[in-house]
N, C-alpha and C positions, 0 to 999 in steps of 0.2 A: 504494499500499500504507499510505501514511501518513495517507490518508483528506483529502488536498488535491489537488483536480483542476486546480488553475492552478500552474502552476510556480513561478510568482513568489512563493506561499506556501509552496512547499517547502523545505526546509531539510537534511534528511538526504541524502547523495549515495551512501550505499552501506551494506552491513552485513556483518561477519565473525565467525563463531562462536569464541571462545576456548576454551569448555568446555560441559558440558553445559547450564549456566543464566547463562554470561557472555557477553557479545559486546560487539562495538566498532562504533560508530557514526559515520563521520568526517561532518560537517555544515559548511554555509558560510553564514554570516549577512552579507546585503548590508550595505553601510554606511547605505543610505538604502531602507527597505522602504516601500511605500506604506501601510503601517498601523503595523507597529512600528517607529517612526521613533525617530532618535536624540533623548534627554532632555537638555538643557541641556551638550551635549558629551559624553554617554555613550549607551552602546547601550542600548536598552530592555532594563528587567530582563525584562519578559515574555517575551522572547525565548527565555530559560531553560524558562519554565513550556511555550510552545508546541513549544521543541526537546525536549522530556521527552516530550509526547504523541506527537508525529510518532515519535520514535525507538522507542517503545514499541510503537506499533501496527504498524511496520516490523518489529520483532523478533517478533511476534507472527505475523504473516502471511508472513514470510520464512524463519523459522526454527523456529518451533514450530507450525507447521500449522495455522493458526486460518483458516478460510475468508473469502474477501474478503467476503461479505454480512454476516459477523456483526457484532454492535452491542457497542461497547465503552463501560464507565461508570468513571472515575477517580475514586473515591470521597473519596481523600485525596491532596493535593499539598503540598510543600513544597520551598524552596530556601532557601540561604544562599550568599551571594556579598559583594562587598566592592565599594563605588563604584570603588577604584584600578583594580579589574580590569576595569571597565566603560569606562574612558575610551577614547574613538572612536580617536584617533592616527590614524596614516597607515598601517598595516599590514593586509595583508588580515584578515578574520575567519572562519580555517578553525579550525574546533572539532571536538574528537575526544571524544566521548560514550563513557564506558563503563557498561555495563547489566548489572546483576547481578538475577537474579530469584531468589525465594525465598518460600518458603510456597506452593508452586505447588499448585494444588488443580484435578482433573479431575472433570469429569461425564461419566462413559463415557471415550468416548477424545478426548473436547472438552475445551480450556482453560475452566474456570471462573473461576478467580481467581487472584492470585498478589500479593506485593509488587513492587517494581520501584524499585531503588535505582541512582543514578546520580553519576557524577563527570564535570563537564564541565572539558575542559582546553584551554588555549591555547597554544602554543609550550611544551608541558610543563609550563606552571605551572596549577595547578587554578583556575579560573575559578568554578565551583559548586559545593556537594555538594547532592545534592536526593533526595527519595524520594516514593514513590506508593503508593497500593493499588488495584487494577484487578480489575473483573469483564468478564465476556466472555459473550454470549448468542447464540444461534444465532439465524439470521434469523427462523426460524419460531418460536420460542418470544418473541422480541422482539415480533412481529407479536399473538402472545396477549396477551403482557402489556401492550402499549400499545392495545390493541383501536382505537377510531376517533380515538385522538389525532391520527395523519398527516392527518387530514380538518380539522383545527384552523384557523381562518383568524384569524390577529393582526390587530389594528386596524390603522391607518394610522399611522405613526412620531407619537409626541407631539413638542410643541416641545421644543427641546434646550436645556439648560443652556449658559450662555456657554461657547465652547470654552476660552477662557483660563482660566476657573475650573476646568474639569475636565481642563487640562494639557493639552489638544489643539491643534491648529492649524487644523484642520479641522471643521465642524459635523458632517459626515456621519459621523466618528468618535466623535461623543459619544452615551454610552448612558445617559445621566441627563437626566432633564426637570427644569425647575427645581423648587426644594424647594418642600415643601408646609409644612414645619416645618423649625426648624435640626436640621441633621443628619438628614433624611429626604427623600428624593427618589424617585418614581417611575422604574421601572426604563424605559428609553426603547428600542424595537426597531426595527430596519430590516431586513427582511429580504432588502433588495437590496444591503446591504452585500456588497461582493466579497470580502472576506477573514473577517469575523465569521459569513457564512451563502454560503461558498462552495460549499456543497453541502446538498441538501434536509435538512432537521430538523425533527423533531415535537416537539421541545421545546429550551429556550433553551441554547445550547452553555457548556460551562465556560468556554472561552476568554474569552468573553462576560461571566461573571460575575466572574472575574479582572480584567477591564477596568474593570467597574463598582466593584469595590472599589476598585482603583486611583485611578479618578478621584474617588470619594467621598473617598481618604484626600488627593489633592490639593486638594480644596474644603475642606476641615476645616483642611490644613496645605499652604499654598500651596508649590509647587515640591519636593513630597515625592518622595522618590526610595526605591523598595521594595526594597531590599536583601537583606532576610529576607522572607518569606511562609509561613505556615501556613493552610491552607484546608481545609473539609470539606464534601463535596457531599451534602446530608442525603435529596435526593430530586430526580426530575426536576422543573424550573422548567417550567411550561407557557405556551405562547407567546400563548393567547387570555383570560389571566386576568391583572389587574393584579398587580403585585411590587412591591415598595417595598425599597429600599437604605437602611439606617443605619448610620450611622457614630457613633463616639465615641471619644475620644483616651484611653490609658492610658500605663502606664509601659514596656510593650511597643513602643509606636507607635499605630497605629490599627485599632481593631478594627471589622470591617463586619458586617454580616449583611444577607440577603436573606430577605424575610418575603412569603409567598403564602399567601392563605386564612389569614390569622391564625396560620400555623405559620412557625417559621425552616425555610428551604430550602438554606441555604447561608451559612457563616460563614468569615472571613478574618483575619487578623492581620496585617498588615504593619509591617514595621520599618525605619525610616529609619538612615542611616549614623550618627546618634548616639544610636539608640535604646539 
């Protein structure tokens, strides 16, 4: 129900209803995930974004009656945490996710869109405060919307940026190619990646775009830890057309955007501990 067929990538462990639009989702974060690996002694902050995504989908399917075949888009995603809350330590990483749905809009009897806010807690302390806006489309409507895009064939993966520059340990986890200009990288897609492409997809997954933003931030400011993140997904990013990731520094941290066919398709501002 969280759209993760491999249990190694699944973090929620259940769901309970607290009210008409309020829910509680317990989750467990591994200490050494195959992709969301620890960063300099801290849990990977993108575990927050992925847990948000999975918790929202679980609530929609299990509690709000959304059919399993329906398609989701998370148009906005933001979180705020603190580096001290992410220190790996020795204790288990059991996380409680409080989910609050608002501005719920329906299309007939089905869910069309809503805002979803989250508070992640660990041991009773607030770990992160988060928000998102999602939409839901029936399987039939999605097929009409996307047409023949499901048949799009992406090119072979481009050469990878040096993993250390991207803040990764393994080349297979790098989603940027070497820069073509300062602060500008081609997006690198490997549809065989077990986590980023854990299920068939006819467009670039949102979590991959967030990872591209994080890697661009690390390439711009080495050792960057994104404790705040504000992102907007402007339209589907196609698998078979070049996409460029651009990064600039700002007072708020690092601003990143993805550009495809000459148009911005994704924007993200990432803030570090000192931003």
